[in-house]
C-alpha positions in Angstrom: 41.8 -174.9 51.3 40.3 -173.3 48.6 40.8 -169.7 49.2 38.1 -167.1 49.8 37.7 -165.8 46.8 37.4 -168.3 45.1 33.8 -169.8 47.4 32.3 -166.8 49.1 31.8 -167.8 52.9 27.9 -168.9 53.8 27.2 -166.4 57.3 23.6 -167.9 57.6 20.9 -169.9 57.2 17.5 -170.0 57.6 14.2 -172.5 56.7 11.1 -170.4 56.4 7.8 -171.6 58.0 6.6 -175.6 56.5 10.6 -175.6 55.1 10.2 -176.2 51.2 12.9 -172.8 51.0 15.6 -171.6 52.8 17.8 -168.9 52.4 21.6 -168.0 52.9 23.2 -165.4 53.9 27.1 -164.2 52.7 29.4 -161.3 52.2 27.9 -160.6 49.4 24.6 -160.5 50.0 21.4 -163.7 49.9 20.6 -166.9 47.8 16.8 -168.4 48.0 16.4 -171.9 46.9 13.6 -174.1 46.5 14.6 -176.6 48.9 12.5 -179.6 46.7 14.2 -178.6 44.3 17.1 -177.7 44.6 16.4 -174.4 42.5 18.0 -171.2 43.2 15.0 -168.5 43.3 16.7 -165.1 44.4 19.9 -164.0 44.0 20.0 -160.9 45.6 23.7 -158.6 46.6 22.2 -156.1 49.0 25.6 -156.9 51.4 27.0 -158.6 54.5 24.1 -160.0 56.2 24.3 -161.9 59.3 20.5 -163.5 59.4 17.9 -163.4 56.3 14.5 -165.2 57.5 11.1 -165.6 55.2 7.9 -165.9 54.8 6.8 -168.5 53.4 7.0 -168.3 49.3 6.2 -165.1 49.8 8.0 -162.0 49.0 8.2 -161.5 52.6 11.6 -161.2 54.7 13.7 -160.5 57.4 17.3 -158.9 57.4 19.6 -158.3 59.7 22.9 -157.3 58.3 26.6 -157.3 59.4 27.3 -154.1 60.1 27.1 -151.7 62.8 23.6 -151.0 62.6 20.9 -151.7 65.3 18.6 -152.5 63.1 16.1 -155.1 61.1 14.6 -154.5 58.5 11.6 -156.4 56.8 12.5 -156.2 52.8 10.0 -156.5 49.4 11.6 -159.1 46.9 9.2 -158.0 44.7 9.8 -154.1 45.2 13.5 -154.5 45.9 12.7 -152.4 49.2 12.9 -152.3 52.3 9.5 -151.8 53.9 9.9 -151.2 58.0 13.2 -150.6 60.3 13.3 -151.6 63.8 15.7 -151.0 66.5 17.2 -153.5 68.1 20.1 -153.9 70.7 23.5 -154.7 69.4 23.0 -157.8 66.9 26.8 -159.3 66.1 24.7 -163.4 65.5 21.6 -161.8 63.8 19.9 -163.4 65.8 15.9 -163.3 64.6 12.7 -165.7 64.0 9.6 -164.3 61.2 6.3 -166.4 61.2 2.8 -166.4 60.6 -0.2 -166.3 61.7 -2.9 -166.6 60.5 -4.1 -162.9 59.9 -0.4 -161.3 60.1 3.0 -162.5 60.5 4.9 -162.7 64.0 8.6 -161.8 64.2 10.6 -161.6 67.2 14.3 -160.1 68.6 17.0 -160.0 71.4 15.4 -157.2 73.8 18.2 -157.9 76.0 22.5 -158.3 75.5 22.8 -159.5 79.3 20.0 -162.2 79.2 17.8 -164.0 77.4 14.9 -161.8 76.8 13.4 -162.2 73.3 11.2 -159.5 71.9 7.6 -159.8 69.7 6.5 -157.9 66.4 3.8 -158.0 64.4 6.0 -157.4 61.4 3.2 -155.3 59.3 3.2 -152.5 61.3 5.7 -153.1 63.2 3.3 -154.0 66.6 5.3 -155.2 69.8 3.0 -158.1 70.9 4.8 -158.7 73.8 8.3 -159.4 75.0 9.8 -163.2 76.6 11.9 -163.5 79.4 13.2 -167.1 78.9 16.8 -167.3 79.9 19.2 -166.0 82.0 22.1 -166.4 80.1 21.5 -164.4 76.1 19.6 -165.8 73.4 21.8 -168.3 71.4 19.0 -169.2 68.6 15.1 -168.8 68.1 12.4 -170.4 66.1 8.6 -170.5 66.0 6.7 -173.1 65.2 4.9 -172.7 61.7 1.3 -171.9 63.0 3.7 -169.1 65.3 2.2 -169.7 68.3 5.3 -170.9 69.4 7.5 -169.1 70.3 11.2 -172.2 71.1 14.8 -170.0 72.8 18.0 -171.5 73.5 21.3 -169.2 75.5 24.1 -169.2 74.8 24.6 -171.7 78.4 23.4 -173.3 76.2 21.5 -177.2 77.0 17.6 -176.2 77.7 15.3 -175.4 74.8 11.7 -173.6 76.4 8.8 -172.8 74.1 6.4 -170.1 74.9 3.1 -169.6 74.0 3.7 -166.3 72.3 0.1 -164.6 72.8 0.6 -165.1 76.8 4.3 -165.0 76.5 3.8 -168.0 79.4 6.2 -171.1 79.1 4.8 -174.6 77.3 7.1 -176.3 77.9 11.2 -177.5 78.0 13.7 -180.0 77.1 17.1 -181.0 78.5 20.7 -181.6 76.8 23.3 -183.1 77.9 25.1 -181.0 75.0 25.4 -177.4 74.4 25.3 -178.5 70.4 22.4 -180.2 69.9 20.4 -176.9 71.0 21.0 -174.7 68.6 21.1 -177.4 65.4 17.4 -178.9 66.6 16.4 -175.6 66.8 17.7 -174.2 63.9 14.5 -174.8 61.7 11.6 -175.3 64.6 10.0 -178.9 63.8 6.3 -178.8 62.3 3.4 -179.1 64.2 3.7 -179.8 68.3 3.9 -183.8 68.2 6.8 -183.7 65.6 8.3 -181.1 68.2 8.2 -184.2 70.9 9.5 -187.2 69.1 12.2 -185.7 67.2 13.8 -183.9 70.3 13.2 -187.7 72.2 16.5 -188.6 73.7 16.4 -191.8 71.3 17.3 -189.6 68.6 19.9 -187.5 69.7 22.4 -189.4 68.3 21.0 -190.3 65.1 20.7 -185.7 64.5 24.4 -185.7 65.3 25.8 -188.0 63.2 23.8 -186.4 60.1 25.2 -182.8 61.9 28.5 -183.6 63.4 29.9 -180.5 65.7 33.0 -180.1 63.2 30.6 -178.4 60.7 28.0 -175.5 61.8 24.9 -176.7 60.1 20.8 -175.8 60.2 18.8 -178.4 60.5 14.8 -178.4 59.3 12.4 -181.5 60.4 10.1 -181.4 57.0 7.8 -184.4 57.9 7.4 -187.1 60.4 5.4 -190.2 59.0 3.9 -192.8 61.2 3.2 -196.5 60.5 0.5 -198.4 62.0 2.7 -201.4 60.2 5.7 -202.0 61.9 6.8 -204.9 62.4 7.2 -204.5 57.6 7.9 -200.3 58.5 9.8 -198.3 60.6 7.3 -197.1 63.7 8.6 -193.5 62.4 9.8 -192.5 59.4 11.6 -188.7 59.3 12.9 -186.3 57.0 15.8 -184.1 58.0 17.2 -180.9 55.9 20.5 -180.4 56.6 22.4 -176.9 55.6 25.7 -177.0 56.2 28.0 -174.1 56.4 30.6 -175.1 54.4 27.9 -174.5 51.5 25.8 -177.8 50.8 22.3 -178.9 51.0 21.6 -182.4 52.2 18.3 -184.1 52.6 17.9 -187.4 54.7 15.8 -190.2 56.0 15.7 -191.2 59.5 13.5 -194.7 60.1 13.1 -195.7 63.6 11.7 -199.0 65.4 9.8 -199.7 68.0 12.9 -200.8 69.6 14.7 -197.7 69.0 16.9 -199.3 66.5 17.6 -196.2 64.1 19.2 -195.9 60.5 19.6 -193.2 57.7 19.9 -192.1 53.9 21.4 -189.8 52.2 18.9 -189.4 49.8 20.1 -186.2 47.5 23.2 -183.2 48.0 23.8 -180.1 45.9 26.5 -177.0 46.4 24.9 -174.3 47.4 27.7 -172.1 46.6 29.0 -173.6 43.1 26.7 -173.6 39.5 27.1 -177.5 39.2 25.2 -179.4 40.6 25.3 -183.3 42.2 23.5 -185.5 44.4 24.3 -188.6 45.7 21.0 -190.7 46.1 20.9 -194.7 48.6 23.8 -193.7 51.4 22.6 -196.4 53.9 23.8 -195.9 57.8 22.5 -198.5 61.0 23.0 -196.7 64.4 23.5 -199.0 67.0 
């Protein structure tokens, strides 16, 4: 195993709303990458961070530090200054979700340390929009839909994802999982569009997700795209492109193909290291799932 001084530890991973960019936080600060090209866009030494949330490809980010301050910060990359500070409950896991709306961006943070409630702010003010009481046990993960209309949550109890309409603070639907680990993986970055959410969270696809994001490595998963074929006799009925960022320091892109009879296969399209200067790529590594 490499020494701690040779490879900084990844503390958090987050994709932006359209999954085109992602951030990784370390004890030294954060890095922002272009998911499509692997290009390092920003390398900032601000100290340890539990979470760094991006607002699309803009200069606006939300950060929760690893220190004792119970605050969430809105930070401007261009001016390198803190725009807003929001007082929070104690948030050692750095839970935070960031999403756009047509006129502003939403920010969700935990409202309680004893139950699964979230506060949703208009981040540009900041102005409290609503409180969503989602679970009886504390929150483990949160994510907005790409249009900011929905907030998905999972609790520490861990076998259910609940999705809420933000404007009404009302529950839209829920998805139940047999494994606690699966909820947090699938909620790492919510899938764009409500139909894509339903398809990718279908029980038939759970074993495929488990294979590309094994339980022994903490990871953040984002579904980049879901395509449907009208001619399923020659092509897969559903073709899904998935991004996975692992806390041991790698970005991987997979293509998952699923037939109408739920036969699945996946291909590792590319891979590169987030913490080393070198770039390595693997392609066309095929796997079939029974």
